[in-house]
PyMOL CGO cylinders between C-alpha atoms (Angstrom):
from pymol import cmd
from pymol.cgo import CYLINDER

trace = [
    CYLINDER, 84.45, 90.21, 98.66, 82.72, 87.44, 99.33, 0.3, 1, 1, 1, 1, 1, 1,
    CYLINDER, 82.72, 87.44, 99.33, 82.92, 85.03, 102.14, 0.3, 1, 1, 1, 1, 1, 1,
    CYLINDER, 82.92, 85.03, 102.14, 81.16, 82.61, 104.29, 0.3, 1, 1, 1, 1, 1, 1,
    CYLINDER, 81.16, 82.61, 104.29, 81.81, 82.70, 108.35, 0.3, 1, 1, 1, 1, 1, 1,
    CYLINDER, 81.81, 82.70, 108.35, 82.09, 79.30, 110.37, 0.3, 1, 1, 1, 1, 1, 1,
    CYLINDER, 82.09, 79.30, 110.37, 78.62, 78.91, 111.23, 0.3, 1, 1, 1, 1, 1, 1,
    CYLINDER, 78.62, 78.91, 111.23, 78.05, 78.76, 107.60, 0.3, 1, 1, 1, 1, 1, 1,
    CYLINDER, 78.05, 78.76, 107.60, 76.80, 82.29, 107.24, 0.3, 1, 1, 1, 1, 1, 1,
    CYLINDER, 76.80, 82.29, 107.24, 77.50, 83.94, 104.23, 0.3, 1, 1, 1, 1, 1, 1,
    CYLINDER, 77.50, 83.94, 104.23, 78.40, 87.38, 103.86, 0.3, 1, 1, 1, 1, 1, 1,
    CYLINDER, 78.40, 87.38, 103.86, 79.41, 89.89, 101.03, 0.3, 1, 1, 1, 1, 1, 1,
    CYLINDER, 79.41, 89.89, 101.03, 81.22, 93.44, 101.18, 0.3, 1, 1, 1, 1, 1, 1,
    CYLINDER, 81.22, 93.44, 101.18, 84.25, 95.27, 99.82, 0.3, 1, 1, 1, 1, 1, 1,
    CYLINDER, 84.25, 95.27, 99.82, 88.22, 95.11, 100.95, 0.3, 1, 1, 1, 1, 1, 1,
    CYLINDER, 88.22, 95.11, 100.95, 90.40, 97.66, 100.15, 0.3, 1, 1, 1, 1, 1, 1,
    CYLINDER, 90.40, 97.66, 100.15, 94.25, 96.15, 100.10, 0.3, 1, 1, 1, 1, 1, 1,
    CYLINDER, 94.25, 96.15, 100.10, 96.96, 98.44, 100.08, 0.3, 1, 1, 1, 1, 1, 1,
    CYLINDER, 96.96, 98.44, 100.08, 100.54, 96.94, 99.99, 0.3, 1, 1, 1, 1, 1, 1,
    CYLINDER, 100.54, 96.94, 99.99, 103.73, 99.17, 101.80, 0.3, 1, 1, 1, 1, 1, 1,
    CYLINDER, 103.73, 99.17, 101.80, 106.75, 97.54, 100.78, 0.3, 1, 1, 1, 1, 1, 1,
    CYLINDER, 106.75, 97.54, 100.78, 106.83, 93.78, 102.24, 0.3, 1, 1, 1, 1, 1, 1,
    CYLINDER, 106.83, 93.78, 102.24, 103.45, 94.57, 104.32, 0.3, 1, 1, 1, 1, 1, 1,
    CYLINDER, 103.45, 94.57, 104.32, 99.99, 94.17, 103.37, 0.3, 1, 1, 1, 1, 1, 1,
    CYLINDER, 99.99, 94.17, 103.37, 96.90, 96.34, 105.18, 0.3, 1, 1, 1, 1, 1, 1,
    CYLINDER, 96.90, 96.34, 105.18, 93.59, 95.27, 104.29, 0.3, 1, 1, 1, 1, 1, 1,
    CYLINDER, 93.59, 95.27, 104.29, 90.18, 96.71, 105.34, 0.3, 1, 1, 1, 1, 1, 1,
    CYLINDER, 90.18, 96.71, 105.34, 87.15, 95.07, 104.85, 0.3, 1, 1, 1, 1, 1, 1,
    CYLINDER, 87.15, 95.07, 104.85, 83.68, 96.95, 104.88, 0.3, 1, 1, 1, 1, 1, 1,
    CYLINDER, 83.68, 96.95, 104.88, 81.03, 94.24, 105.56, 0.3, 1, 1, 1, 1, 1, 1,
    CYLINDER, 81.03, 94.24, 105.56, 77.84, 95.99, 105.68, 0.3, 1, 1, 1, 1, 1, 1,
    CYLINDER, 77.84, 95.99, 105.68, 78.38, 98.97, 108.47, 0.3, 1, 1, 1, 1, 1, 1,
    CYLINDER, 78.38, 98.97, 108.47, 80.99, 96.74, 110.43, 0.3, 1, 1, 1, 1, 1, 1,
    CYLINDER, 80.99, 96.74, 110.43, 84.83, 97.82, 109.14, 0.3, 1, 1, 1, 1, 1, 1,
    CYLINDER, 84.83, 97.82, 109.14, 87.89, 95.76, 109.78, 0.3, 1, 1, 1, 1, 1, 1,
    CYLINDER, 87.89, 95.76, 109.78, 91.50, 96.15, 109.61, 0.3, 1, 1, 1, 1, 1, 1,
    CYLINDER, 91.50, 96.15, 109.61, 94.21, 93.78, 109.07, 0.3, 1, 1, 1, 1, 1, 1,
    CYLINDER, 94.21, 93.78, 109.07, 98.05, 93.37, 108.31, 0.3, 1, 1, 1, 1, 1, 1,
    CYLINDER, 98.05, 93.37, 108.31, 100.52, 91.21, 107.65, 0.3, 1, 1, 1, 1, 1, 1,
    CYLINDER, 100.52, 91.21, 107.65, 103.01, 89.65, 105.14, 0.3, 1, 1, 1, 1, 1, 1,
    CYLINDER, 103.01, 89.65, 105.14, 103.94, 86.76, 102.98, 0.3, 1, 1, 1, 1, 1, 1,
    CYLINDER, 103.94, 86.76, 102.98, 105.66, 84.10, 105.06, 0.3, 1, 1, 1, 1, 1, 1,
    CYLINDER, 105.66, 84.10, 105.06, 107.64, 83.00, 101.99, 0.3, 1, 1, 1, 1, 1, 1,
    CYLINDER, 107.64, 83.00, 101.99, 107.95, 86.30, 100.85, 0.3, 1, 1, 1, 1, 1, 1,
    CYLINDER, 107.95, 86.30, 100.85, 106.24, 85.95, 97.65, 0.3, 1, 1, 1, 1, 1, 1,
    CYLINDER, 106.24, 85.95, 97.65, 102.54, 87.00, 96.92, 0.3, 1, 1, 1, 1, 1, 1,
    CYLINDER, 102.54, 87.00, 96.92, 101.61, 83.42, 96.56, 0.3, 1, 1, 1, 1, 1, 1,
    CYLINDER, 101.61, 83.42, 96.56, 100.22, 83.35, 100.30, 0.3, 1, 1, 1, 1, 1, 1,
    CYLINDER, 100.22, 83.35, 100.30, 100.05, 86.30, 102.34, 0.3, 1, 1, 1, 1, 1, 1,
    CYLINDER, 100.05, 86.30, 102.34, 99.20, 85.68, 106.48, 0.3, 1, 1, 1, 1, 1, 1,
    CYLINDER, 99.20, 85.68, 106.48, 97.03, 88.42, 107.61, 0.3, 1, 1, 1, 1, 1, 1,
    CYLINDER, 97.03, 88.42, 107.61, 96.20, 89.30, 111.47, 0.3, 1, 1, 1, 1, 1, 1,
    CYLINDER, 96.20, 89.30, 111.47, 92.89, 91.19, 111.64, 0.3, 1, 1, 1, 1, 1, 1,
    CYLINDER, 92.89, 91.19, 111.64, 93.30, 93.36, 114.46, 0.3, 1, 1, 1, 1, 1, 1,
    CYLINDER, 93.30, 93.36, 114.46, 91.42, 91.94, 117.81, 0.3, 1, 1, 1, 1, 1, 1,
    CYLINDER, 91.42, 91.94, 117.81, 89.88, 89.32, 116.05, 0.3, 1, 1, 1, 1, 1, 1,
    CYLINDER, 89.88, 89.32, 116.05, 91.47, 86.72, 113.99, 0.3, 1, 1, 1, 1, 1, 1,
    CYLINDER, 91.47, 86.72, 113.99, 94.13, 85.12, 111.42, 0.3, 1, 1, 1, 1, 1, 1,
    CYLINDER, 94.13, 85.12, 111.42, 93.27, 84.73, 107.80, 0.3, 1, 1, 1, 1, 1, 1,
    CYLINDER, 93.27, 84.73, 107.80, 95.30, 82.69, 105.26, 0.3, 1, 1, 1, 1, 1, 1,
    CYLINDER, 95.30, 82.69, 105.26, 95.40, 83.62, 101.68, 0.3, 1, 1, 1, 1, 1, 1,
    CYLINDER, 95.40, 83.62, 101.68, 96.38, 82.36, 98.68, 0.3, 1, 1, 1, 1, 1, 1,
    CYLINDER, 96.38, 82.36, 98.68, 96.87, 83.75, 95.66, 0.3, 1, 1, 1, 1, 1, 1,
    CYLINDER, 96.87, 83.75, 95.66, 94.51, 81.57, 93.70, 0.3, 1, 1, 1, 1, 1, 1,
    CYLINDER, 94.51, 81.57, 93.70, 94.38, 81.84, 89.98, 0.3, 1, 1, 1, 1, 1, 1,
    CYLINDER, 94.38, 81.84, 89.98, 95.92, 84.28, 87.42, 0.3, 1, 1, 1, 1, 1, 1,
    CYLINDER, 95.92, 84.28, 87.42, 93.11, 86.47, 87.51, 0.3, 1, 1, 1, 1, 1, 1,
    CYLINDER, 93.11, 86.47, 87.51, 94.11, 88.58, 90.85, 0.3, 1, 1, 1, 1, 1, 1,
    CYLINDER, 94.11, 88.58, 90.85, 91.67, 86.65, 93.36, 0.3, 1, 1, 1, 1, 1, 1,
    CYLINDER, 91.67, 86.65, 93.36, 93.15, 85.28, 96.37, 0.3, 1, 1, 1, 1, 1, 1,
    CYLINDER, 93.15, 85.28, 96.37, 91.17, 82.70, 98.60, 0.3, 1, 1, 1, 1, 1, 1,
    CYLINDER, 91.17, 82.70, 98.60, 91.24, 82.88, 102.51, 0.3, 1, 1, 1, 1, 1, 1,
    CYLINDER, 91.24, 82.88, 102.51, 90.41, 80.60, 105.62, 0.3, 1, 1, 1, 1, 1, 1,
    CYLINDER, 90.41, 80.60, 105.62, 90.36, 81.82, 108.77, 0.3, 1, 1, 1, 1, 1, 1,
    CYLINDER, 90.36, 81.82, 108.77, 88.77, 80.13, 112.21, 0.3, 1, 1, 1, 1, 1, 1,
    CYLINDER, 88.77, 80.13, 112.21, 87.28, 76.83, 112.05, 0.3, 1, 1, 1, 1, 1, 1,
    CYLINDER, 87.28, 76.83, 112.05, 85.32, 76.42, 108.71, 0.3, 1, 1, 1, 1, 1, 1,
    CYLINDER, 85.32, 76.42, 108.71, 85.46, 80.39, 107.37, 0.3, 1, 1, 1, 1, 1, 1,
    CYLINDER, 85.46, 80.39, 107.37, 86.34, 81.00, 104.12, 0.3, 1, 1, 1, 1, 1, 1,
    CYLINDER, 86.34, 81.00, 104.12, 86.85, 84.25, 102.24, 0.3, 1, 1, 1, 1, 1, 1,
    CYLINDER, 86.85, 84.25, 102.24, 87.51, 85.53, 98.45, 0.3, 1, 1, 1, 1, 1, 1,
    CYLINDER, 87.51, 85.53, 98.45, 88.93, 88.75, 97.67, 0.3, 1, 1, 1, 1, 1, 1,
    CYLINDER, 88.93, 88.75, 97.67, 88.08, 89.23, 93.80, 0.3, 1, 1, 1, 1, 1, 1,
    CYLINDER, 88.08, 89.23, 93.80, 89.63, 92.42, 91.83, 0.3, 1, 1, 1, 1, 1, 1,
    CYLINDER, 89.63, 92.42, 91.83, 87.10, 94.61, 90.99, 0.3, 1, 1, 1, 1, 1, 1,
    CYLINDER, 87.10, 94.61, 90.99, 86.65, 95.89, 87.30, 0.3, 1, 1, 1, 1, 1, 1,
    CYLINDER, 86.65, 95.89, 87.30, 88.12, 99.59, 86.78, 0.3, 1, 1, 1, 1, 1, 1,
    CYLINDER, 88.12, 99.59, 86.78, 85.81, 102.39, 86.54, 0.3, 1, 1, 1, 1, 1, 1,
    CYLINDER, 85.81, 102.39, 86.54, 86.08, 104.52, 83.14, 0.3, 1, 1, 1, 1, 1, 1,
    CYLINDER, 86.08, 104.52, 83.14, 85.38, 107.82, 83.23, 0.3, 1, 1, 1, 1, 1, 1,
]
cmd.load_cgo(trace, "trace")
């Protein structure tokens, strides 16, 4: 994942997305910081997902392409992209 905080600083990291029924659970790892969030799609589909980051803020993710990329917005001008990782072949 990659993003830009409201102050303009860029950040990169990983995000693990799990889906359990209608609920999404996300764990972000950015440097040595780990954030957790959970939420659901307000419309009951996978086009838009609203995630509440525990103790922090709300992120609204929208499915941006047929390639599985989700784009998120948070705070006053924060943006983020969740980009699927390539599968590792053994």
